[in-house]
C-alpha positions as CSV (number, residue, x, y, z in Angstrom):
1,M,-27.3,-14.8,-13.9
2,S,-26.5,-11.1,-14.0
3,L,-28.5,-8.3,-12.3
4,P,-31.4,-10.1,-10.5
5,A,-35.0,-9.2,-11.1
6,P,-36.3,-6.7,-8.5
7,S,-38.5,-7.8,-5.6
8,S,-40.1,-6.1,-2.7
9,S,-37.4,-7.1,-0.3
10,S,-34.3,-6.7,-2.6
11,T,-32.3,-3.6,-2.9
12,C,-29.3,-2.2,-4.8
13,L,-26.9,-0.7,-2.4
14,V,-25.1,2.3,-4.0
15,T,-22.2,4.1,-2.2
16,G,-21.2,7.6,-3.1
17,A,-24.8,8.2,-4.1
18,S,-25.2,11.8,-3.2
19,S,-24.0,13.2,-6.5
20,G,-22.4,12.5,-9.9
21,I,-22.1,9.0,-11.2
22,G,-23.4,7.4,-8.0
23,A,-26.6,9.4,-8.1
24,D,-27.2,8.7,-11.7
25,I,-26.5,5.0,-11.3
26,A,-29.2,5.0,-8.6
27,R,-31.6,6.8,-10.9
28,E,-30.9,4.3,-13.7
29,L,-31.5,1.3,-11.4
30,A,-34.7,2.9,-10.1
31,R,-35.9,3.6,-13.7
32,R,-35.5,-0.1,-14.3
33,G,-37.7,-0.9,-11.3
34,H,-35.0,-1.7,-8.7
35,G,-35.2,-0.6,-5.1
36,V,-32.2,1.3,-4.0
37,T,-30.3,2.0,-0.7
38,L,-28.4,5.2,-1.0
39,V,-25.3,5.6,1.0
40,A,-23.1,8.7,1.4
41,R,-22.2,11.3,4.0
42,R,-24.5,14.1,2.9
43,E,-27.9,13.0,4.3
44,E,-29.9,15.9,2.9
45,R,-28.9,15.1,-0.7
46,L,-29.6,11.4,-0.1
47,R,-33.1,12.2,1.1
48,E,-33.7,14.5,-1.9
49,L,-32.6,11.7,-4.3
50,A,-34.7,9.1,-2.5
51,D,-37.8,11.2,-2.8
52,E,-37.0,11.9,-6.4
53,V,-36.6,8.2,-7.5
54,S,-39.4,6.8,-5.3
55,G,-41.8,9.4,-6.6
56,A,-40.8,9.0,-10.2
57,Y,-40.6,5.2,-10.4
58,G,-42.6,3.9,-7.4
59,I,-39.7,2.0,-6.0
60,R,-38.5,1.6,-2.4
61,A,-35.6,4.0,-1.7
62,E,-33.8,3.9,1.5
63,T,-31.0,6.1,2.8
64,V,-28.1,5.6,5.1
65,A,-25.9,8.6,5.9
66,A,-22.4,7.1,6.5
67,D,-18.8,7.5,5.6
68,V,-17.9,4.1,4.2
69,G,-14.2,4.9,4.5
70,D,-14.6,4.3,8.3
71,A,-14.9,0.6,9.3
72,S,-17.4,1.2,12.1
73,E,-19.6,3.2,9.6
74,R,-19.5,0.3,7.2
75,D,-20.6,-2.1,9.9
76,R,-23.5,0.3,10.6
77,V,-24.6,0.3,7.0
78,R,-24.7,-3.5,7.0
79,S,-26.7,-3.6,10.2
80,E,-29.2,-1.0,9.1
81,V,-29.8,-2.8,5.8
82,A,-30.5,-6.0,7.7
83,E,-32.7,-4.3,10.3
84,R,-34.8,-2.9,7.4
85,G,-35.4,-6.5,6.1
86,L,-33.5,-5.8,2.9
87,T,-31.5,-8.2,0.8
88,V,-28.7,-6.7,-1.2
89,D,-28.9,-8.2,-4.6
90,A,-26.7,-5.6,-6.2
91,L,-23.7,-3.7,-4.7
92,V,-22.4,-0.6,-6.4
93,N,-19.1,0.6,-5.0
94,N,-18.9,4.1,-6.3
95,A,-17.6,6.1,-3.3
96,G,-14.2,7.6,-3.9
97,F,-12.2,10.7,-4.5
98,G,-8.9,11.8,-6.1
99,T,-6.2,14.4,-5.6
100,G,-3.9,16.2,-8.0
101,G,-0.3,17.2,-7.6
102,R,3.2,15.7,-7.0
103,F,3.0,13.0,-4.3
104,Q,5.5,14.7,-2.1
105,D,3.5,17.9,-2.1
106,L,0.2,16.4,-1.1
107,D,-1.3,16.0,2.4
108,P,-0.2,12.4,3.5
109,N,-3.3,12.1,5.7
110,R,-5.6,12.8,2.8
111,E,-3.7,10.3,0.6
112,R,-4.2,7.6,3.3
113,E,-7.9,8.5,3.5
114,M,-8.1,8.0,-0.3
115,V,-6.7,4.5,0.0
116,Q,-9.1,3.7,2.8
117,L,-12.1,4.8,0.8
118,N,-11.1,3.8,-2.7
119,V,-9.6,0.5,-1.8
120,V,-10.3,-0.8,1.7
121,A,-14.0,0.2,1.8
122,L,-14.7,-1.3,-1.6
123,H,-12.8,-4.5,-0.7
124,S,-14.6,-4.7,2.7
125,L,-18.1,-4.2,1.3
126,C,-17.5,-7.0,-1.3
127,A,-16.3,-9.2,1.5
128,D,-19.5,-8.4,3.4
129,F,-22.0,-9.0,0.7
130,V,-20.5,-11.4,-1.9
131,P,-20.7,-14.5,0.3
132,E,-24.4,-13.9,0.9
133,M,-25.1,-13.4,-2.8
134,I,-23.3,-16.7,-3.5
135,D,-25.4,-18.5,-0.9
136,R,-28.6,-17.2,-2.7
137,G,-27.2,-18.0,-6.1
138,R,-27.8,-14.5,-7.4
139,G,-26.3,-11.0,-7.3
140,A,-24.3,-8.4,-9.1
141,I,-21.3,-6.2,-8.2
142,L,-20.4,-2.9,-10.0
143,N,-17.1,-1.5,-8.9
144,V,-16.3,2.0,-10.3
145,A,-12.7,2.2,-11.4
146,S,-11.4,4.7,-14.0
147,T,-9.5,4.8,-17.2
148,V,-6.5,5.9,-15.1
149,A,-6.5,2.3,-13.8
150,F,-4.8,1.2,-17.1
151,Q,-1.5,3.0,-16.5
152,P,0.6,4.8,-13.7
153,L,-0.3,8.5,-13.6
154,P,2.3,11.0,-12.3
155,R,0.6,13.8,-10.3
156,Q,-2.2,11.4,-9.4
157,A,0.0,8.6,-8.2
158,T,-2.2,7.4,-5.3
159,Y,-5.5,7.8,-7.1
160,A,-4.3,5.9,-10.2
161,A,-2.9,3.2,-8.0
162,T,-6.2,2.8,-6.1
163,K,-8.2,2.5,-9.3
164,A,-5.6,0.0,-10.7
165,F,-6.5,-2.1,-7.6
166,V,-10.2,-1.8,-8.3
167,L,-9.8,-3.0,-11.8
168,A,-7.5,-5.9,-11.1
169,F,-9.5,-7.0,-8.1
170,T,-12.8,-6.9,-10.0
171,E,-11.4,-8.7,-13.0
172,A,-10.1,-11.5,-10.7
173,L,-13.4,-11.5,-8.7
174,Y,-15.3,-11.9,-12.0
175,A,-13.4,-15.1,-12.6
176,D,-13.7,-16.4,-9.0
177,L,-17.5,-16.0,-9.3
178,H,-17.9,-18.1,-12.4
179,D,-20.8,-20.5,-12.1
180,T,-22.0,-19.0,-8.8
181,G,-24.9,-16.9,-10.2
182,V,-23.0,-13.7,-9.1
183,T,-21.2,-11.4,-11.4
184,A,-18.6,-8.6,-11.0
185,T,-18.2,-5.7,-13.4
186,A,-15.6,-2.9,-13.4
187,L,-16.8,0.4,-14.8
188,C,-14.0,2.6,-16.1
189,P,-15.1,6.1,-17.0
190,G,-12.8,8.7,-18.3
191,I,-13.3,12.4,-17.6
192,T,-16.9,12.9,-16.5
193,R,-18.9,16.0,-15.8
194,T,-19.3,15.7,-12.0
195,E,-18.1,17.4,-8.8
196,F,-15.1,15.1,-8.7
197,F,-12.5,17.5,-10.0
198,E,-13.6,20.4,-7.8
199,V,-13.5,18.2,-4.6
200,G,-10.1,16.9,-5.5
201,G,-8.7,20.3,-6.4
202,M,-8.2,19.3,-10.0
203,E,-10.2,21.9,-11.9
204,S,-7.4,22.3,-14.4
205,E,-7.7,18.8,-15.6
206,A,-11.4,19.3,-16.4
207,S,-10.9,22.7,-18.1
208,N,-8.0,21.4,-20.3
209,A,-9.9,18.3,-21.4
210,P,-11.2,18.3,-25.0
211,D,-15.0,18.3,-25.3
212,F,-15.1,15.0,-27.2
213,A,-13.4,13.3,-24.2
214,M,-15.9,14.5,-21.7
215,K,-18.9,12.3,-20.8
216,D,-22.1,13.1,-18.9
217,S,-22.6,11.1,-15.7
218,T,-26.0,10.0,-17.0
219,E,-24.4,8.3,-20.0
220,V,-21.7,6.7,-17.8
221,A,-24.3,5.4,-15.4
222,R,-26.3,3.9,-18.2
223,V,-23.3,2.1,-19.6
224,G,-22.4,0.8,-16.1
225,V,-25.9,-0.5,-15.3
226,D,-26.1,-2.1,-18.8
227,A,-22.8,-3.9,-18.2
228,M,-23.8,-5.0,-14.7
229,A,-27.2,-6.3,-16.1
230,S,-25.5,-8.3,-18.8
231,G,-22.7,-9.6,-16.5
232,R,-19.8,-8.0,-18.4
233,R,-16.4,-8.0,-16.8
234,V,-15.3,-4.4,-17.8
235,A,-17.2,-1.5,-19.2
236,I,-15.4,1.6,-20.7
237,P,-17.8,4.4,-21.8
238,G,-16.9,6.1,-25.1
239,A,-14.6,5.2,-28.0
240,F,-12.0,7.7,-27.0
241,N,-11.7,6.2,-23.5
242,R,-11.5,2.7,-24.9
243,V,-8.6,3.7,-27.1
244,S,-7.0,5.5,-24.2
245,A,-7.3,2.4,-22.0
246,A,-5.8,0.2,-24.7
247,S,-2.9,2.5,-25.2
248,G,-2.3,2.6,-21.5
249,R,-2.1,-1.2,-21.3
250,L,0.0,-1.7,-24.4
251,T,2.5,1.2,-24.3
252,P,5.8,0.3,-22.6
253,R,6.1,2.0,-19.2
254,S,9.6,3.3,-20.1
255,V,7.8,5.4,-22.8
256,L,4.5,6.1,-21.2
257,V,5.5,7.4,-17.7
258,P,7.9,10.1,-19.0
259,L,5.3,11.2,-21.5
260,M,2.6,11.4,-18.8
261,R,4.9,13.3,-16.5
262,R,5.6,15.9,-19.2
263,F,2.1,16.5,-20.5
264,Y,-0.3,15.7,-17.7
265,P,-1.9,19.0,-16.7
266,V,-2.6,18.4,-13.0
267,G,-0.4,20.0,-10.3
268,K,3.0,21.6,-10.5
């Protein structure tokens, strides 16, 4: 089984749902008739999105304003979902951020926060909800990685490493879940038109990217939900990104890393 059919008591929990890919994944799920629980720090944006999708598609849309990078906040999300009588049939781990620059020049506290959100929060939420899905014999996980997961990336060392974890973990989880009725999918977008680069101080990466490499978050969301619905292991939106990912996996690190250091446009 892949993405379970919607019901009155089921929900798709989407983290990082206040903007960008997360918001558009929530819209895509709602368009297909699934109830959603929207989780992010910005409560006003969550409420606006909940009103939008419930009004447009007649689904139940809940909001939980929380920073899932904080362990106590994750516990609160789980408690609030249970108190509202909801069953999480799909978990979308989208919350995350990146930074740009040489590792030694970046704020170490911000780098640690990135690991907590991109890695620890995702891992913890899977640990919270996957066993329950297995007990019910149904469920779907969508973990948002990135094409940077396929190779080390100078000037985004921590970010690329966190996304490499997401990809490796999800691919292994996919195998562990075989014959349980639960699936795990890694969504690996490339450069996407969202607030991501502005938040991470990486406007130069977006401005230097060729138009053919850029994807809209609506397209990325559709690819991700399609992949989750069909129980695919990995989804990479766009031919250019699929070629880039394959190159990152196949090119020897002794060749790849110096090239990336020389040509990658982020930072000093």
